[in-house]
Residue, then its C-alpha position, 0 to 999 in steps of 0.5 A: l779725905l777724898t782720895e786717901s781715906e776710907q771715908g771718902r770712898g763713896a764720893l770718889g766712886y761717885i766722881k769716877a762713875r761720872g768719868v772724872s779722871d785723877e788728873i782733873i781731881e788733882k787739877f781742881k783740888l777736889g775734896y770730901a767733907p766727912k759725915d761727922r759735922y764736928w770733925l773739922y772744928k776739932f781738927l783745926v783747933s788741934k792745928n792751933y786755929s782760934p775759935d774767934f778766927l774759925e767763926k769768921t771763916g764761913l766753914f761753920s754753922k752760924n748757930y752751932k759754931t763747932a758744926a761744919f757747914f759742909s758735911h758728907r759732900l763732894i767739895f769744889p774749892i772756889c779760887d780768886r783770879h790768882g788761884k787762892t782758895v776763897a770759898f767752897g761749893g759742896r755737892l750732896l752725895d745722898g740723903e736730904g738737902p739742897k743738891y749744891l751748897n756754896s759758901s756765903d759772901m765774905p770779905q774775900y769772896k763775893k759770889g756775883e763777882t767770882v766765876f768758878a775755875f777762872h784762874l785755870a781757864l784764863p791762859e786758854i781764854r786769853k789764847t782763844k779770845s773765847v770763854i765757855l759759860c756753864e751752869g755748874y761745876m761738873d760741866v766745867l770739869a767735863f770741858f777741861q776733861a775734853d781738852l777745852p780748858y776755857a770753861v767757867a761757871p757762875l756760882g749758883t746765881a744768874l750771870t751778873q754784870e760784874q762776871v761779864k765785865l771780868l770775862k769781857s776783859f779777855a774774851h770776845t766771844f761767849y759760848l753759853s752752855f747751859d742745861s737743855d731743860s727749861a731752867g737752862q733755857q731761861a738762863s740762856y735767854k737772860a744771859i744773852k740779853l745781859c751779854r748783848s747789853m754789854g757788847v759781847n758776841v754770844r753763841v749758844l751750844v744746843i745740847r740734844d744728846g743729854k741734859d748737860p755737857a757732863e752727860v754728853l761727855q759720858k755718852n759721846g766722849k771728848d769728840g761729842l763736846k768738841f762737836l757741840l762747840e764747833s756747831a754752836i749757833l748764833d744767839d739770834d738763831y737761838l732766840i728765834q728757835 
């Protein structure tokens, strides 16, 4: 629906305007949830999925069982470490509502134990023994677009012990790349404390030319993000500042 239907044209226009390439759209399997909240239910029933099964998928409202949880949103599949889709995140395109919605916890998906794009980043994390931790989906996409494919993001929560434990098995150094606003600074402070308590080396990307990595990529291209990473500071220096 994102790339091949008239309905997805606005969503595709939005993501193209943010500088996301066709290759990245394909790599991350980005999608679009249509405005009609009842489209998905009808479509899946026509493919012989039972109402009982659909009720357990987390794709529909708990109170209105045929109304889709995501509607008129850009969709980011969330995968487990083997690349199997276990949940979704959706970005609001216009109108009222939270900017991002994420699937609720389910037997196959625990928000605090999963990181976005881990399966795609793992080969490079293993190679570099490093991981870049971002605040959101679009920032992860920006790093991949800049040929720095070892970025991941916690899923709408503060960084957890379980997420650090998962990444620590493969990476010696964590690069924190949270937004430059006060919420991002708070998140960096908490993440530094958590990582230190778990014996992880931390460096911090100091974003001055933009609010977040996605904006830096738009303004300064791949080199802008590479420079940010190369000039990352020690967590000590960040805390003193």
